[in-house]
PyMOL Python script that loads the backbone (N, CA, C, O; Angstrom):
from pymol import cmd

cmd.read_pdbstr("""\
ATOM      1  N   MET A   1       0.811  -1.158   0.005  1.00  0.00           N
ATOM      2  CA  MET A   1      -0.006  -0.017   0.021  1.00  0.00           C
ATOM      3  C   MET A   1       0.875   1.262  -0.001  1.00  0.00           C
ATOM      4  O   MET A   1       1.739   1.412   0.863  1.00  0.00           O
ATOM      5  N   GLN A   2       0.675   2.170  -0.959  1.00  0.00           N
ATOM      6  CA  GLN A   2       1.484   3.366  -1.040  1.00  0.00           C
ATOM      7  C   GLN A   2       0.652   4.546  -0.574  1.00  0.00           C
ATOM      8  O   GLN A   2      -0.548   4.621  -0.838  1.00  0.00           O
ATOM      9  N   HIS A   3       1.299   5.462   0.118  1.00  0.00           N
ATOM     10  CA  HIS A   3       0.680   6.650   0.638  1.00  0.00           C
ATOM     11  C   HIS A   3       1.248   7.841  -0.202  1.00  0.00           C
ATOM     12  O   HIS A   3       2.461   8.011  -0.323  1.00  0.00           O
ATOM     13  N   GLU A   4       0.367   8.608  -0.744  1.00  0.00           N
ATOM     14  CA  GLU A   4       0.786   9.762  -1.460  1.00  0.00           C
ATOM     15  C   GLU A   4       0.677  11.018  -0.583  1.00  0.00           C
ATOM     16  O   GLU A   4      -0.328  11.268   0.083  1.00  0.00           O
ATOM     17  N   GLU A   5       1.744  11.772  -0.623  1.00  0.00           N
ATOM     18  CA  GLU A   5       1.740  12.970   0.163  1.00  0.00           C
ATOM     19  C   GLU A   5       1.217  14.105  -0.748  1.00  0.00           C
ATOM     20  O   GLU A   5       1.720  14.336  -1.848  1.00  0.00           O
ATOM     21  N   ILE A   6       0.226  14.769  -0.253  1.00  0.00           N
ATOM     22  CA  ILE A   6      -0.364  15.880  -1.035  1.00  0.00           C
ATOM     23  C   ILE A   6       0.241  17.193  -0.477  1.00  0.00           C
ATOM     24  O   ILE A   6       0.135  17.478   0.716  1.00  0.00           O
ATOM     25  N   GLU A   7       0.860  17.960  -1.347  1.00  0.00           N
ATOM     26  CA  GLU A   7       1.409  19.251  -0.919  1.00  0.00           C
ATOM     27  C   GLU A   7       0.276  20.237  -0.761  1.00  0.00           C
ATOM     28  O   GLU A   7      -0.609  20.360  -1.607  1.00  0.00           O
ATOM     29  N   ASN A   8       0.338  20.919   0.334  1.00  0.00           N
ATOM     30  CA  ASN A   8      -0.614  22.043   0.508  1.00  0.00           C
ATOM     31  C   ASN A   8      -0.110  23.282  -0.061  1.00  0.00           C
ATOM     32  O   ASN A   8       0.804  23.886   0.502  1.00  0.00           O
ATOM     33  N   THR A   9      -0.659  23.721  -1.175  1.00  0.00           N
ATOM     34  CA  THR A   9      -0.201  24.949  -1.808  1.00  0.00           C
ATOM     35  C   THR A   9      -0.748  26.204  -1.131  1.00  0.00           C
ATOM     36  O   THR A   9      -0.272  27.308  -1.396  1.00  0.00           O
ATOM     37  N   ASN A  10      -1.728  26.045  -0.276  1.00  0.00           N
ATOM     38  CA  ASN A  10      -2.262  27.224   0.436  1.00  0.00           C
ATOM     39  C   ASN A  10      -1.320  27.642   1.483  1.00  0.00           C
ATOM     40  O   ASN A  10      -0.832  26.807   2.245  1.00  0.00           O
ATOM     41  N   THR A  11      -1.035  28.918   1.560  1.00  0.00           N
ATOM     42  CA  THR A  11      -0.141  29.404   2.596  1.00  0.00           C
ATOM     43  C   THR A  11      -0.937  29.871   3.786  1.00  0.00           C
ATOM     44  O   THR A  11      -1.673  30.852   3.686  1.00  0.00           O
ATOM     45  N   ASP A  12      -0.816  29.220   4.874  1.00  0.00           N
ATOM     46  CA  ASP A  12      -1.515  29.617   6.085  1.00  0.00           C
ATOM     47  C   ASP A  12      -0.484  29.683   7.247  1.00  0.00           C
ATOM     48  O   ASP A  12       0.710  29.435   7.079  1.00  0.00           O
ATOM     49  N   ILE A  13      -1.009  30.022   8.383  1.00  0.00           N
ATOM     50  CA  ILE A  13      -0.070  30.274   9.529  1.00  0.00           C
ATOM     51  C   ILE A  13       0.679  29.015   9.853  1.00  0.00           C
ATOM     52  O   ILE A  13       1.869  29.053  10.167  1.00  0.00           O
ATOM     53  N   ALA A  14      -0.040  27.847   9.775  1.00  0.00           N
ATOM     54  CA  ALA A  14       0.626  26.606  10.233  1.00  0.00           C
ATOM     55  C   ALA A  14       1.672  26.131   9.217  1.00  0.00           C
ATOM     56  O   ALA A  14       2.567  25.378   9.600  1.00  0.00           O
ATOM     57  N   ARG A  15       1.605  26.520   7.982  1.00  0.00           N
ATOM     58  CA  ARG A  15       2.543  26.050   6.938  1.00  0.00           C
ATOM     59  C   ARG A  15       3.717  26.949   6.707  1.00  0.00           C
ATOM     60  O   ARG A  15       4.834  26.475   6.497  1.00  0.00           O
ATOM     61  N   SER A  16       3.488  28.242   6.740  1.00  0.00           N
ATOM     62  CA  SER A  16       4.551  29.195   6.352  1.00  0.00           C
ATOM     63  C   SER A  16       4.723  30.250   7.418  1.00  0.00           C
ATOM     64  O   SER A  16       4.099  31.308   7.345  1.00  0.00           O
ATOM     65  N   TRP A  17       5.571  29.981   8.425  1.00  0.00           N
ATOM     66  CA  TRP A  17       5.827  30.941   9.488  1.00  0.00           C
ATOM     67  C   TRP A  17       6.592  32.156   8.991  1.00  0.00           C
ATOM     68  O   TRP A  17       6.411  33.251   9.522  1.00  0.00           O
ATOM     69  N   VAL A  18       7.420  31.995   8.013  1.00  0.00           N
ATOM     70  CA  VAL A  18       8.243  33.097   7.557  1.00  0.00           C
ATOM     71  C   VAL A  18       7.356  34.182   6.878  1.00  0.00           C
ATOM     72  O   VAL A  18       7.448  35.358   7.228  1.00  0.00           O
ATOM     73  N   SER A  19       6.530  33.794   5.942  1.00  0.00           N
ATOM     74  CA  SER A  19       5.687  34.749   5.321  1.00  0.00           C
ATOM     75  C   SER A  19       4.640  35.349   6.206  1.00  0.00           C
ATOM     76  O   SER A  19       4.237  36.498   6.029  1.00  0.00           O
ATOM     77  N   THR A  20       4.185  34.544   7.191  1.00  0.00           N
ATOM     78  CA  THR A  20       3.173  35.031   8.132  1.00  0.00           C
ATOM     79  C   THR A  20       3.815  36.066   9.108  1.00  0.00           C
ATOM     80  O   THR A  20       3.198  37.074   9.449  1.00  0.00           O
ATOM     81  N   SER A  21       5.061  35.786   9.540  1.00  0.00           N
ATOM     82  CA  SER A  21       5.674  36.739  10.438  1.00  0.00           C
ATOM     83  C   SER A  21       6.046  38.033   9.682  1.00  0.00           C
ATOM     84  O   SER A  21       5.979  39.117  10.262  1.00  0.00           O
ATOM     85  N   ARG A  22       6.420  37.938   8.455  1.00  0.00           N
ATOM     86  CA  ARG A  22       6.670  39.103   7.620  1.00  0.00           C
ATOM     87  C   ARG A  22       5.386  39.941   7.460  1.00  0.00           C
ATOM     88  O   ARG A  22       5.407  41.164   7.602  1.00  0.00           O
ATOM     89  N   PHE A  23       4.298  39.272   7.170  1.00  0.00           N
ATOM     90  CA  PHE A  23       2.983  39.962   7.044  1.00  0.00           C
ATOM     91  C   PHE A  23       2.577  40.628   8.347  1.00  0.00           C
ATOM     92  O   PHE A  23       2.144  41.780   8.352  1.00  0.00           O
ATOM     93  N   LEU A  24       2.714  39.910   9.443  1.00  0.00           N
ATOM     94  CA  LEU A  24       2.385  40.559  10.758  1.00  0.00           C
ATOM     95  C   LEU A  24       3.287  41.732  11.072  1.00  0.00           C
ATOM     96  O   LEU A  24       2.810  42.734  11.604  1.00  0.00           O
ATOM     97  N   PHE A  25       4.591  41.650  10.761  1.00  0.00           N
ATOM     98  CA  PHE A  25       5.492  42.769  10.946  1.00  0.00           C
ATOM     99  C   PHE A  25       5.119  43.992  10.146  1.00  0.00           C
ATOM    100  O   PHE A  25       5.181  45.110  10.658  1.00  0.00           O
ATOM    101  N   TYR A  26       4.736  43.804   8.916  1.00  0.00           N
ATOM    102  CA  TYR A  26       4.321  44.923   8.046  1.00  0.00           C
ATOM    103  C   TYR A  26       2.986  45.473   8.544  1.00  0.00           C
ATOM    104  O   TYR A  26       2.766  46.682   8.470  1.00  0.00           O
ATOM    105  N   CYS A  27       2.084  44.618   9.051  1.00  0.00           N
ATOM    106  CA  CYS A  27       0.844  45.101   9.605  1.00  0.00           C
ATOM    107  C   CYS A  27       1.164  45.978  10.830  1.00  0.00           C
ATOM    108  O   CYS A  27       0.582  47.053  10.968  1.00  0.00           O
ATOM    109  N   GLN A  28       2.075  45.545  11.723  1.00  0.00           N
ATOM    110  CA  GLN A  28       2.355  46.342  12.897  1.00  0.00           C
ATOM    111  C   GLN A  28       3.012  47.674  12.476  1.00  0.00           C
ATOM    112  O   GLN A  28       2.716  48.713  13.065  1.00  0.00           O
ATOM    113  N   VAL A  29       3.871  47.654  11.495  1.00  0.00           N
ATOM    114  CA  VAL A  29       4.506  48.932  11.049  1.00  0.00           C
ATOM    115  C   VAL A  29       3.465  49.835  10.502  1.00  0.00           C
ATOM    116  O   VAL A  29       3.499  51.035  10.777  1.00  0.00           O
ATOM    117  N   ALA A  30       2.498  49.310   9.709  1.00  0.00           N
ATOM    118  CA  ALA A  30       1.469  50.160   9.161  1.00  0.00           C
ATOM    119  C   ALA A  30       0.544  50.760  10.237  1.00  0.00           C
ATOM    120  O   ALA A  30       0.107  51.908  10.152  1.00  0.00           O
ATOM    121  N   ILE A  31       0.266  49.909  11.268  1.00  0.00           N
ATOM    122  CA  ILE A  31      -0.600  50.436  12.347  1.00  0.00           C
ATOM    123  C   ILE A  31       0.138  51.506  13.155  1.00  0.00           C
ATOM    124  O   ILE A  31      -0.470  52.499  13.554  1.00  0.00           O
ATOM    125  N   VAL A  32       1.402  51.325  13.395  1.00  0.00           N
ATOM    126  CA  VAL A  32       2.159  52.351  14.151  1.00  0.00           C
ATOM    127  C   VAL A  32       2.232  53.605  13.350  1.00  0.00           C
ATOM    128  O   VAL A  32       2.036  54.684  13.910  1.00  0.00           O
ATOM    129  N   LEU A  33       2.512  53.535  12.026  1.00  0.00           N
ATOM    130  CA  LEU A  33       2.547  54.742  11.236  1.00  0.00           C
ATOM    131  C   LEU A  33       1.179  55.430  11.160  1.00  0.00           C
ATOM    132  O   LEU A  33       1.116  56.659  11.180  1.00  0.00           O
ATOM    133  N   ALA A  34       0.101  54.676  11.074  1.00  0.00           N
ATOM    134  CA  ALA A  34      -1.251  55.241  11.070  1.00  0.00           C
ATOM    135  C   ALA A  34      -1.537  55.939  12.381  1.00  0.00           C
ATOM    136  O   ALA A  34      -2.087  57.041  12.381  1.00  0.00           O
ATOM    137  N   LEU A  35      -1.189  55.345  13.468  1.00  0.00           N
ATOM    138  CA  LEU A  35      -1.388  55.996  14.813  1.00  0.00           C
ATOM    139  C   LEU A  35      -0.566  57.287  14.920  1.00  0.00           C
ATOM    140  O   LEU A  35      -1.053  58.320  15.379  1.00  0.00           O
ATOM    141  N   PHE A  36       0.704  57.193  14.479  1.00  0.00           N
ATOM    142  CA  PHE A  36       1.530  58.401  14.526  1.00  0.00           C
ATOM    143  C   PHE A  36       0.957  59.542  13.669  1.00  0.00           C
ATOM    144  O   PHE A  36       0.901  60.702  14.079  1.00  0.00           O
ATOM    145  N   ALA A  37       0.537  59.152  12.464  1.00  0.00           N
ATOM    146  CA  ALA A  37      -0.052  60.189  11.567  1.00  0.00           C
ATOM    147  C   ALA A  37      -1.333  60.811  12.199  1.00  0.00           C
ATOM    148  O   ALA A  37      -1.555  62.021  12.161  1.00  0.00           O
ATOM    149  N   GLY A  38      -2.139  59.924  12.769  1.00  0.00           N
ATOM    150  CA  GLY A  38      -3.372  60.388  13.376  1.00  0.00           C
ATOM    151  C   GLY A  38      -3.150  61.268  14.597  1.00  0.00           C
ATOM    152  O   GLY A  38      -3.868  62.251  14.780  1.00  0.00           O
ATOM    153  N   MET A  39      -2.192  60.946  15.421  1.00  0.00           N
ATOM    154  CA  MET A  39      -1.882  61.770  16.551  1.00  0.00           C
ATOM    155  C   MET A  39      -1.242  63.112  16.111  1.00  0.00           C
ATOM    156  O   MET A  39      -1.521  64.153  16.704  1.00  0.00           O
ATOM    157  N   THR A  40      -0.411  63.079  15.103  1.00  0.00           N
ATOM    158  CA  THR A  40       0.205  64.292  14.594  1.00  0.00           C
ATOM    159  C   THR A  40      -0.894  65.254  14.017  1.00  0.00           C
ATOM    160  O   THR A  40      -0.852  66.469  14.209  1.00  0.00           O
ATOM    161  N   TYR A  41      -1.818  64.666  13.341  1.00  0.00           N
ATOM    162  CA  TYR A  41      -2.912  65.440  12.716  1.00  0.00           C
ATOM    163  C   TYR A  41      -3.751  66.032  13.853  1.00  0.00           C
ATOM    164  O   TYR A  41      -4.136  67.198  13.776  1.00  0.00           O
ATOM    165  N   GLY A  42      -4.048  65.249  14.921  1.00  0.00           N
ATOM    166  CA  GLY A  42      -4.825  65.729  16.027  1.00  0.00           C
ATOM    167  C   GLY A  42      -4.168  66.895  16.776  1.00  0.00           C
ATOM    168  O   GLY A  42      -4.819  67.843  17.213  1.00  0.00           O
ATOM    169  N   LEU A  43      -2.833  66.768  16.899  1.00  0.00           N
ATOM    170  CA  LEU A  43      -2.140  67.879  17.553  1.00  0.00           C
ATOM    171  C   LEU A  43      -2.102  69.110  16.660  1.00  0.00           C
ATOM    172  O   LEU A  43      -2.138  70.232  17.165  1.00  0.00           O
ATOM    173  N   TYR A  44      -2.029  68.923  15.307  1.00  0.00           N
ATOM    174  CA  TYR A  44      -2.037  70.040  14.435  1.00  0.00           C
ATOM    175  C   TYR A  44      -3.379  70.769  14.419  1.00  0.00           C
ATOM    176  O   TYR A  44      -3.436  71.995  14.325  1.00  0.00           O
ATOM    177  N   VAL A  45      -4.450  69.994  14.513  1.00  0.00           N
ATOM    178  CA  VAL A  45      -5.812  70.627  14.438  1.00  0.00           C
ATOM    179  C   VAL A  45      -6.074  71.344  15.741  1.00  0.00           C
ATOM    180  O   VAL A  45      -6.706  72.401  15.732  1.00  0.00           O
ATOM    181  N   ASN A  46      -5.607  70.807  16.879  1.00  0.00           N
ATOM    182  CA  ASN A  46      -5.904  71.455  18.164  1.00  0.00           C
ATOM    183  C   ASN A  46      -4.681  72.207  18.680  1.00  0.00           C
ATOM    184  O   ASN A  46      -4.470  72.235  19.893  1.00  0.00           O
ATOM    185  N   ARG A  47      -3.897  72.793  17.855  1.00  0.00           N
ATOM    186  CA  ARG A  47      -2.691  73.484  18.252  1.00  0.00           C
ATOM    187  C   ARG A  47      -3.026  74.782  18.931  1.00  0.00           C
ATOM    188  O   ARG A  47      -4.143  75.291  18.840  1.00  0.00           O
ATOM    189  N   TYR A  48      -2.029  75.308  19.617  1.00  0.00           N
ATOM    190  CA  TYR A  48      -2.122  76.600  20.311  1.00  0.00           C
ATOM    191  C   TYR A  48      -2.156  77.698  19.272  1.00  0.00           C
ATOM    192  O   TYR A  48      -1.203  77.819  18.502  1.00  0.00           O
ATOM    193  N   LYS A  49      -3.182  78.489  19.209  1.00  0.00           N
ATOM    194  CA  LYS A  49      -3.323  79.481  18.181  1.00  0.00           C
ATOM    195  C   LYS A  49      -2.929  80.877  18.605  1.00  0.00           C
ATOM    196  O   LYS A  49      -3.244  81.836  17.902  1.00  0.00           O
ATOM    197  N   GLY A  50      -2.232  81.032  19.760  1.00  0.00           N
ATOM    198  CA  GLY A  50      -1.734  82.338  20.124  1.00  0.00           C
ATOM    199  C   GLY A  50      -2.479  82.892  21.380  1.00  0.00           C
ATOM    200  O   GLY A  50      -3.468  82.336  21.859  1.00  0.00           O
ATOM    201  N   LYS A  51      -1.959  83.958  21.839  1.00  0.00           N
ATOM    202  CA  LYS A  51      -2.525  84.609  22.999  1.00  0.00           C
ATOM    203  C   LYS A  51      -3.756  85.430  22.598  1.00  0.00           C
ATOM    204  O   LYS A  51      -3.655  86.345  21.780  1.00  0.00           O
ATOM    205  N   PRO A  52      -4.926  85.099  23.180  1.00  0.00           N
ATOM    206  CA  PRO A  52      -6.107  85.859  22.790  1.00  0.00           C
ATOM    207  C   PRO A  52      -6.101  87.234  23.510  1.00  0.00           C
ATOM    208  O   PRO A  52      -5.497  87.430  24.565  1.00  0.00           O
ATOM    209  N   LYS A  53      -6.790  88.122  22.878  1.00  0.00           N
ATOM    210  CA  LYS A  53      -6.956  89.517  23.412  1.00  0.00           C
ATOM    211  C   LYS A  53      -8.163  89.447  24.370  1.00  0.00           C
ATOM    212  O   LYS A  53      -9.300  89.283  23.927  1.00  0.00           O
ATOM    213  N   VAL A  54      -7.912  89.571  25.668  1.00  0.00           N
ATOM    214  CA  VAL A  54      -8.958  89.481  26.645  1.00  0.00           C
ATOM    215  C   VAL A  54      -9.199  90.847  27.285  1.00  0.00           C
ATOM    216  O   VAL A  54      -8.268  91.517  27.734  1.00  0.00           O
ATOM    217  N   GLU A  55     -10.476  91.240  27.314  1.00  0.00           N
ATOM    218  CA  GLU A  55     -10.841  92.500  27.937  1.00  0.00           C
ATOM    219  C   GLU A  55     -10.916  92.297  29.401  1.00  0.00           C
ATOM    220  O   GLU A  55     -11.653  91.434  29.878  1.00  0.00           O
ATOM    221  N   ILE A  56     -10.123  93.121  30.178  1.00  0.00           N
ATOM    222  CA  ILE A  56     -10.088  93.000  31.613  1.00  0.00           C
ATOM    223  C   ILE A  56     -10.832  94.164  32.218  1.00  0.00           C
ATOM    224  O   ILE A  56     -10.497  95.312  31.926  1.00  0.00           O
ATOM    225  N   PRO A  57     -11.840  93.916  33.058  1.00  0.00           N
ATOM    226  CA  PRO A  57     -12.612  95.063  33.664  1.00  0.00           C
ATOM    227  C   PRO A  57     -11.607  95.893  34.566  1.00  0.00           C
ATOM    228  O   PRO A  57     -10.743  95.326  35.235  1.00  0.00           O
ATOM    229  N   THR A  58     -11.756  97.176  34.548  1.00  0.00           N
ATOM    230  CA  THR A  58     -10.888  98.061  35.282  1.00  0.00           C
ATOM    231  C   THR A  58     -10.953  97.858  36.808  1.00  0.00           C
ATOM    232  O   THR A  58      -9.992  98.170  37.512  1.00  0.00           O
ATOM    233  N   ASN A  59     -12.082  97.338  37.317  1.00  0.00           N
ATOM    234  CA  ASN A  59     -12.239  97.226  38.746  1.00  0.00           C
ATOM    235  C   ASN A  59     -11.605  95.881  39.264  1.00  0.00           C
ATOM    236  O   ASN A  59     -11.614  95.619  40.466  1.00  0.00           O
ATOM    237  N   THR A  60     -11.079  95.074  38.372  1.00  0.00           N
ATOM    238  CA  THR A  60     -10.444  93.833  38.796  1.00  0.00           C
ATOM    239  C   THR A  60      -8.943  93.818  38.526  1.00  0.00           C
ATOM    240  O   THR A  60      -8.305  92.777  38.686  1.00  0.00           O
ATOM    241  N   GLN A  61      -8.376  94.923  38.129  1.00  0.00           N
ATOM    242  CA  GLN A  61      -6.943  94.998  37.881  1.00  0.00           C
ATOM    243  C   GLN A  61      -6.191  95.070  39.207  1.00  0.00           C
ATOM    244  O   GLN A  61      -6.800  95.157  40.273  1.00  0.00           O
ATOM    245  N   TYR A  62      -4.788  95.032  39.124  1.00  0.00           N
ATOM    246  CA  TYR A  62      -3.973  95.068  40.307  1.00  0.00           C
ATOM    247  C   TYR A  62      -4.178  96.440  41.050  1.00  0.00           C
ATOM    248  O   TYR A  62      -4.264  96.510  42.276  1.00  0.00           O
ATOM    249  N   ASN A  63      -4.245  97.446  40.270  1.00  0.00           N
ATOM    250  CA  ASN A  63      -4.638  98.772  40.848  1.00  0.00           C
ATOM    251  C   ASN A  63      -5.981  99.103  40.279  1.00  0.00           C
ATOM    252  O   ASN A  63      -6.083  99.665  39.189  1.00  0.00           O
ATOM    253  N   PRO A  64      -7.038  98.750  41.025  1.00  0.00           N
ATOM    254  CA  PRO A  64      -8.384  98.961  40.460  1.00  0.00           C
ATOM    255  C   PRO A  64      -8.761 100.417  40.356  1.00  0.00           C
ATOM    256  O   PRO A  64      -8.305 101.258  41.132  1.00  0.00           O
ATOM    257  N   GLN A  65      -9.578 100.690  39.410  1.00  0.00           N
ATOM    258  CA  GLN A  65     -10.104 102.049  39.174  1.00  0.00           C
ATOM    259  C   GLN A  65     -11.648 101.950  39.309  1.00  0.00           C
ATOM    260  O   GLN A  65     -12.329 101.322  38.498  1.00  0.00           O
ATOM    261  N   TYR A  66     -12.113 102.544  40.280  1.00  0.00           N
ATOM    262  CA  TYR A  66     -13.577 102.523  40.523  1.00  0.00           C
ATOM    263  C   TYR A  66     -14.236 103.726  39.923  1.00  0.00           C
ATOM    264  O   TYR A  66     -13.576 104.745  39.716  1.00  0.00           O
ATOM    265  N   LYS A  67     -15.492 103.652  39.639  1.00  0.00           N
ATOM    266  CA  LYS A  67     -16.238 104.798  39.098  1.00  0.00           C
ATOM    267  C   LYS A  67     -16.718 105.715  40.213  1.00  0.00           C
ATOM    268  O   LYS A  67     -17.362 106.729  39.944  1.00  0.00           O
TER     269      LYS A  67
END
""", "prot")
cmd.dss("prot")
cmd.show_as("cartoon", "prot")
cmd.util.cbc("prot")
cmd.orient("prot")
């Protein structure tokens, strides 16, 4: 009785660890880059836009001026 070995041409995690680890590495790199780009964009959108001009009432200053 002869047994024929059938080669599995499908590449899955159990058969090809090298290509799977390469794929997972590139997925991790893509996710890290996407998170970095998202955080950079968020910081750019919510950036400090300068010192606003605030009206201070004269009666609340260090030397108040009353009417």
